[in-house]
N, CA, C and O atoms as CSV, one atom per row, in Angstrom:
chain,resi,resn,atom,element,x,y,z
A,1,MET,N,N,101.185,116.249,100.093
A,1,MET,CA,C,100.516,115.049,99.609
A,1,MET,C,C,101.552,113.919,99.558
A,1,MET,O,O,102.659,114.100,99.050
A,2,THR,N,N,101.179,112.763,100.086
A,2,THR,CA,C,102.099,111.626,100.095
A,2,THR,C,C,102.245,111.059,98.683
A,2,THR,O,O,101.384,111.285,97.832
A,3,PRO,N,N,103.334,110.321,98.428
A,3,PRO,CA,C,103.489,109.702,97.108
A,3,PRO,C,C,102.312,108.786,96.742
A,3,PRO,O,O,101.871,108.772,95.592
A,4,GLU,N,N,101.801,108.019,97.725
A,4,GLU,CA,C,100.659,107.146,97.428
A,4,GLU,C,C,99.404,107.963,97.133
A,4,GLU,O,O,98.603,107.574,96.284
A,5,ALA,N,N,99.226,109.070,97.811
A,5,ALA,CA,C,98.069,109.937,97.540
A,5,ALA,C,C,98.137,110.483,96.118
A,5,ALA,O,O,97.106,110.647,95.466
A,6,LYS,N,N,99.340,110.763,95.636
A,6,LYS,CA,C,99.500,111.231,94.256
A,6,LYS,C,C,99.089,110.144,93.261
A,6,LYS,O,O,98.474,110.438,92.235
A,7,VAL,N,N,99.429,108.890,93.564
A,7,VAL,CA,C,99.033,107.772,92.702
A,7,VAL,C,C,97.509,107.642,92.711
A,7,VAL,O,O,96.896,107.448,91.661
A,8,LYS,N,N,96.901,107.747,93.886
A,8,LYS,CA,C,95.444,107.655,93.987
A,8,LYS,C,C,94.772,108.778,93.194
A,8,LYS,O,O,93.735,108.560,92.568
A,9,LYS,N,N,95.351,109.957,93.221
A,9,LYS,CA,C,94.803,111.077,92.454
A,9,LYS,C,C,94.843,110.775,90.959
A,9,LYS,O,O,93.892,111.079,90.239
A,10,GLN,N,N,95.941,110.176,90.488
A,10,GLN,CA,C,96.043,109.801,89.076
A,10,GLN,C,C,95.019,108.727,88.728
A,10,GLN,O,O,94.409,108.770,87.659
A,11,ILE,N,N,94.830,107.768,89.622
A,11,ILE,CA,C,93.847,106.707,89.389
A,11,ILE,C,C,92.453,107.308,89.279
A,11,ILE,O,O,91.705,106.977,88.359
A,12,ARG,N,N,92.101,108.189,90.210
A,12,ARG,CA,C,90.774,108.837,90.163
A,12,ARG,C,C,90.580,109.585,88.854
A,12,ARG,O,O,89.502,109.530,88.262
A,13,LYS,N,N,91.611,110.281,88.397
A,13,LYS,CA,C,91.513,111.028,87.142
A,13,LYS,C,C,91.231,110.080,85.974
A,13,LYS,O,O,90.384,110.372,85.130
A,14,ILE,N,N,91.931,108.955,85.924
A,14,ILE,CA,C,91.716,107.974,84.853
A,14,ILE,C,C,90.298,107.424,84.921
A,14,ILE,O,O,89.610,107.356,83.903
A,15,LEU,N,N,89.860,107.035,86.107
A,15,LEU,CA,C,88.517,106.457,86.255
A,15,LEU,C,C,87.443,107.481,85.912
A,15,LEU,O,O,86.449,107.143,85.269
A,16,ASP,N,N,87.631,108.723,86.331
A,16,ASP,CA,C,86.657,109.774,86.008
A,16,ASP,C,C,86.625,110.053,84.505
A,16,ASP,O,O,85.551,110.176,83.917
A,17,THR,N,N,87.791,110.151,83.891
A,17,THR,CA,C,87.889,110.457,82.464
A,17,THR,C,C,87.268,109.361,81.611
A,17,THR,O,O,86.641,109.643,80.590
A,18,THR,N,N,87.440,108.107,82.029
A,18,THR,CA,C,86.920,106.978,81.253
A,18,THR,C,C,85.502,106.592,81.673
A,18,THR,O,O,84.932,105.626,81.168
A,19,ARG,N,N,84.945,107.365,82.607
A,19,ARG,CA,C,83.569,107.158,83.079
A,19,ARG,C,C,83.359,105.769,83.670
A,19,ARG,O,O,82.342,105.122,83.418
A,20,VAL,N,N,84.320,105.326,84.448
A,20,VAL,CA,C,84.237,104.043,85.139
A,20,VAL,C,C,83.708,104.297,86.548
A,20,VAL,O,O,84.197,105.182,87.250
A,21,TYR,N,N,82.703,103.513,86.959
A,21,TYR,CA,C,82.184,103.640,88.321
A,21,TYR,C,C,83.238,103.129,89.298
A,21,TYR,O,O,83.891,102.117,89.045
A,22,TYR,N,N,83.399,103.833,90.412
A,22,TYR,CA,C,84.309,103.352,91.448
A,22,TYR,C,C,83.894,103.861,92.821
A,22,TYR,O,O,83.172,104.849,92.955
A,23,ALA,N,N,84.370,103.159,93.820
A,23,ALA,CA,C,84.205,103.562,95.219
A,23,ALA,C,C,85.533,103.318,95.907
A,23,ALA,O,O,86.300,102.432,95.531
A,24,MET,N,N,85.782,104.120,96.916
A,24,MET,CA,C,87.012,103.986,97.693
A,24,MET,C,C,86.627,103.642,99.133
A,24,MET,O,O,86.306,104.534,99.918
A,25,PRO,N,N,86.659,102.353,99.480
A,25,PRO,CA,C,86.297,101.972,100.847
A,25,PRO,C,C,87.308,102.523,101.850
A,25,PRO,O,O,88.507,102.576,101.579
A,26,ILE,N,N,86.814,102.922,102.981
A,26,ILE,CA,C,87.669,103.470,104.033
A,26,ILE,C,C,88.094,102.327,104.958
A,26,ILE,O,O,87.252,101.615,105.505
A,27,GLY,N,N,89.384,102.163,105.121
A,27,GLY,CA,C,89.903,101.097,105.988
A,27,GLY,C,C,89.949,101.532,107.436
A,27,GLY,O,O,91.007,101.892,107.952
A,28,THR,N,N,88.800,101.499,108.090
A,28,THR,CA,C,88.733,101.866,109.508
A,28,THR,C,C,88.302,100.656,110.311
A,28,THR,O,O,88.148,99.568,109.756
A,29,GLY,N,N,88.112,100.823,111.562
A,29,GLY,CA,C,87.656,99.744,112.426
A,29,GLY,C,C,86.281,99.224,112.048
A,29,GLY,O,O,85.896,98.135,112.473
A,30,TYR,N,N,85.534,99.983,111.255
A,30,TYR,CA,C,84.189,99.580,110.870
A,30,TYR,C,C,84.151,98.838,109.540
A,30,TYR,O,O,83.144,98.209,109.216
A,31,GLY,N,N,85.219,98.899,108.774
A,31,GLY,CA,C,85.247,98.245,107.465
A,31,GLY,C,C,86.179,97.047,107.471
A,31,GLY,O,O,86.850,96.766,108.464
A,32,ALA,N,N,86.207,96.350,106.352
A,32,ALA,CA,C,87.076,95.187,106.213
A,32,ALA,C,C,88.496,95.642,105.875
A,32,ALA,O,O,88.691,96.503,105.018
A,33,SER,N,N,89.468,95.068,106.544
A,33,SER,CA,C,90.869,95.402,106.283
A,33,SER,C,C,91.363,94.662,105.050
A,33,SER,O,O,90.895,93.566,104.740
A,34,GLY,N,N,92.312,95.271,104.352
A,34,GLY,CA,C,92.933,94.620,103.202
A,34,GLY,C,C,92.178,94.756,101.902
A,34,GLY,O,O,92.616,94.235,100.876
A,35,VAL,N,N,91.042,95.453,101.923
A,35,VAL,CA,C,90.252,95.661,100.710
A,35,VAL,C,C,91.026,96.630,99.810
A,35,VAL,O,O,91.624,97.581,100.314
A,36,PRO,N,N,91.028,96.407,98.481
A,36,PRO,CA,C,91.749,97.322,97.588
A,36,PRO,C,C,91.295,98.773,97.761
A,36,PRO,O,O,90.179,99.036,98.209
A,37,ASP,N,N,92.167,99.699,97.402
A,37,ASP,CA,C,91.883,101.119,97.548
A,37,ASP,C,C,90.700,101.577,96.705
A,37,ASP,O,O,89.967,102.483,97.099
A,38,PHE,N,N,90.515,100.951,95.544
A,38,PHE,CA,C,89.411,101.284,94.644
A,38,PHE,C,C,88.674,100.008,94.265
A,38,PHE,O,O,89.289,99.001,93.914
A,39,LEU,N,N,87.356,100.063,94.340
A,39,LEU,CA,C,86.500,98.993,93.828
A,39,LEU,C,C,85.778,99.613,92.640
A,39,LEU,O,O,85.019,100.570,92.796
A,40,ALA,N,N,86.016,99.064,91.456
A,40,ALA,CA,C,85.499,99.675,90.238
A,40,ALA,C,C,84.686,98.678,89.420
A,40,ALA,O,O,84.827,97.463,89.563
A,41,CYS,N,N,83.829,99.227,88.557
A,41,CYS,CA,C,83.052,98.418,87.639
A,41,CYS,C,C,83.112,99.081,86.266
A,41,CYS,O,O,82.744,100.244,86.104
A,42,CYS,N,N,83.583,98.313,85.282
A,42,CYS,CA,C,83.731,98.820,83.916
A,42,CYS,C,C,83.094,97.819,82.965
A,42,CYS,O,O,83.549,96.682,82.846
A,43,GLU,N,N,82.041,98.252,82.294
A,43,GLU,CA,C,81.341,97.381,81.338
A,43,GLU,C,C,80.950,96.047,81.988
A,43,GLU,O,O,81.029,94.995,81.354
A,44,GLY,N,N,80.531,96.101,83.245
A,44,GLY,CA,C,80.107,94.912,83.955
A,44,GLY,C,C,81.239,94.084,84.550
A,44,GLY,O,O,80.982,93.048,85.161
A,45,LYS,N,N,82.467,94.512,84.386
A,45,LYS,CA,C,83.628,93.807,84.936
A,45,LYS,C,C,84.033,94.466,86.253
A,45,LYS,O,O,84.211,95.682,86.325
A,46,PHE,N,N,84.176,93.645,87.287
A,46,PHE,CA,C,84.613,94.131,88.593
A,46,PHE,C,C,86.132,94.227,88.601
A,46,PHE,O,O,86.820,93.297,88.180
A,47,ILE,N,N,86.655,95.359,89.083
A,47,ILE,CA,C,88.103,95.560,89.139
A,47,ILE,C,C,88.492,96.038,90.535
A,47,ILE,O,O,87.961,97.031,91.033
A,48,GLY,N,N,89.417,95.324,91.153
A,48,GLY,CA,C,90.011,95.759,92.414
A,48,GLY,C,C,91.329,96.441,92.094
A,48,GLY,O,O,92.195,95.847,91.452
A,49,ILE,N,N,91.490,97.687,92.537
A,49,ILE,CA,C,92.690,98.462,92.226
A,49,ILE,C,C,93.385,98.836,93.529
A,49,ILE,O,O,92.816,99.530,94.371
A,50,GLU,N,N,94.607,98.374,93.684
A,50,GLU,CA,C,95.416,98.708,94.859
A,50,GLU,C,C,96.474,99.722,94.445
A,50,GLU,O,O,97.209,99.498,93.484
A,51,ALA,N,N,96.552,100.826,95.163
A,51,ALA,CA,C,97.526,101.882,94.862
A,51,ALA,C,C,98.752,101.730,95.763
A,51,ALA,O,O,98.624,101.512,96.968
A,52,LYS,N,N,99.908,101.845,95.182
A,52,LYS,CA,C,101.177,101.805,95.911
A,52,LYS,C,C,102.070,102.903,95.362
A,52,LYS,O,O,101.871,103.372,94.241
A,53,ALA,N,N,103.042,103.307,96.142
A,53,ALA,CA,C,104.015,104.296,95.687
A,53,ALA,C,C,105.375,103.615,95.564
A,53,ALA,O,O,105.751,102.794,96.399
A,54,GLY,N,N,106.099,103.969,94.513
A,54,GLY,CA,C,107.453,103.438,94.335
A,54,GLY,C,C,107.485,101.925,94.326
A,54,GLY,O,O,106.769,101.278,93.562
A,55,LYS,N,N,108.317,101.374,95.177
A,55,LYS,CA,C,108.456,99.916,95.252
A,55,LYS,C,C,107.588,99.320,96.347
A,55,LYS,O,O,107.841,98.209,96.815
A,56,GLY,N,N,106.561,100.063,96.755
A,56,GLY,CA,C,105.657,99.585,97.802
A,56,GLY,C,C,105.065,98.238,97.435
A,56,GLY,O,O,104.684,98.002,96.288
A,57,LYS,N,N,104.993,97.375,98.401
A,57,LYS,CA,C,104.482,96.013,98.202
A,57,LYS,C,C,103.144,95.844,98.901
A,57,LYS,O,O,102.870,96.497,99.908
A,58,THR,N,N,102.323,94.971,98.364
A,58,THR,CA,C,101.059,94.654,99.010
A,58,THR,C,C,101.328,93.800,100.247
A,58,THR,O,O,102.290,93.033,100.295
A,59,THR,N,N,100.467,93.949,101.233
A,59,THR,CA,C,100.577,93.136,102.443
A,59,THR,C,C,99.974,91.763,102.177
A,59,THR,O,O,99.303,91.560,101.165
A,60,ALA,N,N,100.211,90.831,103.077
A,60,ALA,CA,C,99.640,89.495,102.943
A,60,ALA,C,C,98.112,89.566,102.910
A,60,ALA,O,O,97.474,88.848,102.140
A,61,LEU,N,N,97.531,90.421,103.734
A,61,LEU,CA,C,96.069,90.559,103.763
A,61,LEU,C,C,95.551,91.156,102.457
A,61,LEU,O,O,94.514,90.726,101.951
A,62,GLN,N,N,96.252,92.132,101.913
A,62,GLN,CA,C,95.859,92.694,100.621
A,62,GLN,C,C,95.962,91.643,99.528
A,62,GLN,O,O,95.071,91.540,98.685
A,63,GLU,N,N,97.028,90.865,99.529
A,63,GLU,CA,C,97.187,89.791,98.542
A,63,GLU,C,C,96.062,88.780,98.651
A,63,GLU,O,O,95.551,88.297,97.640
A,64,HIS,N,N,95.678,88.461,99.871
A,64,HIS,CA,C,94.573,87.515,100.095
A,64,HIS,C,C,93.280,88.055,99.467
A,64,HIS,O,O,92.560,87.320,98.790
A,65,ASN,N,N,92.996,89.329,99.695
A,65,ASN,CA,C,91.781,89.926,99.132
A,65,ASN,C,C,91.852,90.003,97.610
A,65,ASN,O,O,90.859,89.740,96.931
A,66,LEU,N,N,93.010,90.361,97.070
A,66,LEU,CA,C,93.162,90.415,95.611
A,66,LEU,C,C,92.961,89.022,95.004
A,66,LEU,O,O,92.334,88.883,93.954
A,67,GLN,N,N,93.490,88.008,95.661
A,67,GLN,CA,C,93.329,86.634,95.175
A,67,GLN,C,C,91.856,86.219,95.210
A,67,GLN,O,O,91.380,85.555,94.289
A,68,ARG,N,N,91.145,86.598,96.247
A,68,ARG,CA,C,89.714,86.267,96.341
A,68,ARG,C,C,88.926,86.937,95.226
A,68,ARG,O,O,87.999,86.344,94.673
A,69,ILE,N,N,89.288,88.165,94.896
A,69,ILE,CA,C,88.626,88.863,93.781
A,69,ILE,C,C,88.891,88.100,92.483
A,69,ILE,O,O,87.970,87.842,91.708
A,70,ARG,N,N,90.143,87.745,92.256
A,70,ARG,CA,C,90.532,87.004,91.040
A,70,ARG,C,C,89.778,85.674,90.963
A,70,ARG,O,O,89.255,85.319,89.907
A,71,GLU,N,N,89.722,84.946,92.067
A,71,GLU,CA,C,89.031,83.653,92.100
A,71,GLU,C,C,87.533,83.797,91.866
A,71,GLU,O,O,86.881,82.850,91.425
A,72,SER,N,N,86.984,84.967,92.156
A,72,SER,CA,C,85.554,85.226,91.965
A,72,SER,C,C,85.247,85.736,90.562
A,72,SER,O,O,84.099,86.055,90.252
A,73,GLY,N,N,86.273,85.813,89.712
A,73,GLY,CA,C,86.066,86.244,88.336
A,73,GLY,C,C,86.320,87.716,88.097
A,73,GLY,O,O,86.123,88.208,86.986
A,74,GLY,N,N,86.755,88.427,89.127
A,74,GLY,CA,C,87.063,89.848,88.975
A,74,GLY,C,C,88.479,90.045,88.463
A,74,GLY,O,O,89.275,89.109,88.387
A,75,LEU,N,N,88.763,91.269,88.122
A,75,LEU,CA,C,90.101,91.647,87.670
A,75,LEU,C,C,90.783,92.429,88.783
A,75,LEU,O,O,90.121,93.118,89.559
A,76,ILE,N,N,92.090,92.324,88.861
A,76,ILE,CA,C,92.836,93.081,89.862
A,76,ILE,C,C,94.046,93.717,89.209
A,76,ILE,O,O,94.583,93.213,88.223
A,77,ILE,N,N,94.465,94.843,89.784
A,77,ILE,CA,C,95.677,95.500,89.319
A,77,ILE,C,C,96.271,96.281,90.495
A,77,ILE,O,O,95.557,96.940,91.251
A,78,VAL,N,N,97.582,96.189,90.624
A,78,VAL,CA,C,98.314,96.982,91.610
A,78,VAL,C,C,99.027,98.071,90.826
A,78,VAL,O,O,99.820,97.782,89.930
A,79,VAL,N,N,98.742,99.325,91.164
A,79,VAL,CA,C,99.208,100.459,90.373
A,79,VAL,C,C,100.158,101.332,91.194
A,79,VAL,O,O,99.898,101.634,92.359
A,80,ASN,N,N,101.259,101.729,90.563
A,80,ASN,CA,C,102.128,102.759,91.136
A,80,ASN,C,C,102.413,103.779,90.045
A,80,ASN,O,O,101.902,103.670,88.931
A,81,GLU,N,N,103.233,104.769,90.373
A,81,GLU,CA,C,103.481,105.836,89.404
A,81,GLU,C,C,104.232,105.349,88.167
A,81,GLU,O,O,104.242,106.032,87.144
A,82,LEU,N,N,104.857,104.182,88.250
A,82,LEU,CA,C,105.617,103.657,87.114
A,82,LEU,C,C,104.763,102.855,86.133
A,82,LEU,O,O,105.125,102.730,84.963
A,83,ASN,N,N,103.633,102.308,86.595
A,83,ASN,CA,C,102.808,101.484,85.704
A,83,ASN,C,C,101.368,101.986,85.587
A,83,ASN,O,O,100.472,101.217,85.237
A,84,ILE,N,N,101.143,103.249,85.872
A,84,ILE,CA,C,99.790,103.814,85.820
A,84,ILE,C,C,99.154,103.610,84.452
A,84,ILE,O,O,97.933,103.495,84.343
A,85,ASN,N,N,99.978,103.565,83.407
A,85,ASN,CA,C,99.457,103.373,82.051
A,85,ASN,C,C,98.788,102.004,81.891
A,85,ASN,O,O,97.921,101.841,81.033
A,86,GLU,N,N,99.178,101.028,82.701
A,86,GLU,CA,C,98.561,99.702,82.618
A,86,GLU,C,C,97.081,99.754,82.999
A,86,GLU,O,O,96.278,98.987,82.468
A,87,LEU,N,N,96.720,100.647,83.909
A,87,LEU,CA,C,95.307,100.808,84.264
A,87,LEU,C,C,94.533,101.359,83.077
A,87,LEU,O,O,93.447,100.870,82.762
A,88,GLU,N,N,95.078,102.363,82.421
A,88,GLU,CA,C,94.429,102.922,81.228
A,88,GLU,C,C,94.279,101.860,80.149
A,88,GLU,O,O,93.229,101.769,79.512
A,89,GLU,N,N,95.313,101.059,79.938
A,89,GLU,CA,C,95.277,99.999,78.924
A,89,GLU,C,C,94.218,98.955,79.263
A,89,GLU,O,O,93.506,98.487,78.374
A,90,LEU,N,N,94.105,98.584,80.538
A,90,LEU,CA,C,93.110,97.606,80.965
A,90,LEU,C,C,91.709,98.136,80.695
A,90,LEU,O,O,90.866,97.415,80.162
A,91,ILE,N,N,91.456,99.376,81.053
A,91,ILE,CA,C,90.134,99.963,80.837
A,91,ILE,C,C,89.814,100.050,79.348
A,91,ILE,O,O,88.704,99.723,78.927
A,92,CYS,N,N,90.783,100.490,78.557
A,92,CYS,CA,C,90.562,100.578,77.103
A,92,CYS,C,C,90.241,99.203,76.521
A,92,CYS,O,O,89.359,99.077,75.671
A,93,GLU,N,N,90.944,98.190,76.972
A,93,GLU,CA,C,90.704,96.826,76.486
A,93,GLU,C,C,89.292,96.374,76.823
A,93,GLU,O,O,88.604,95.793,75.985
A,94,ILE,N,N,88.861,96.641,78.049
A,94,ILE,CA,C,87.503,96.245,78.466
A,94,ILE,C,C,86.465,97.019,77.669
A,94,ILE,O,O,85.471,96.438,77.231
A,95,GLN,N,N,86.671,98.309,77.472
A,95,GLN,CA,C,85.678,99.142,76.801
A,95,GLN,C,C,85.584,98.838,75.305
A,95,GLN,O,O,84.556,99.123,74.691
A,96,LYS,N,N,86.625,98.272,74.707
A,96,LYS,CA,C,86.580,97.916,73.288
A,96,LYS,C,C,85.728,96.692,73.025
A,96,LYS,O,O,85.203,96.530,71.924
A,97,LYS,N,N,85.582,95.820,74.029
A,97,LYS,CA,C,84.847,94.562,73.824
A,97,LYS,C,C,83.373,94.769,73.813
A,97,LYS,O,O,82.617,93.811,73.651
């Protein structure tokens, strides 16, 4: 399993445990490129979640899509194994409101 796949597995576990709806779009020739790895909805809030491993950086196209989500009123987060707790904190904050 690749390091990024391990991060995605942790993200899925958090989303499943907190009962957050999510989908993982497949980046193939038939889909849109640069879409976050997870598209989630928590208490009516749209969240774009991009998974990275280590010091992995988002591409320009990924940044463009994340910015469009933010401009549309959605939330975005880039998660790696070092900040996975930030996803849990974001979900807890949304669910408390």
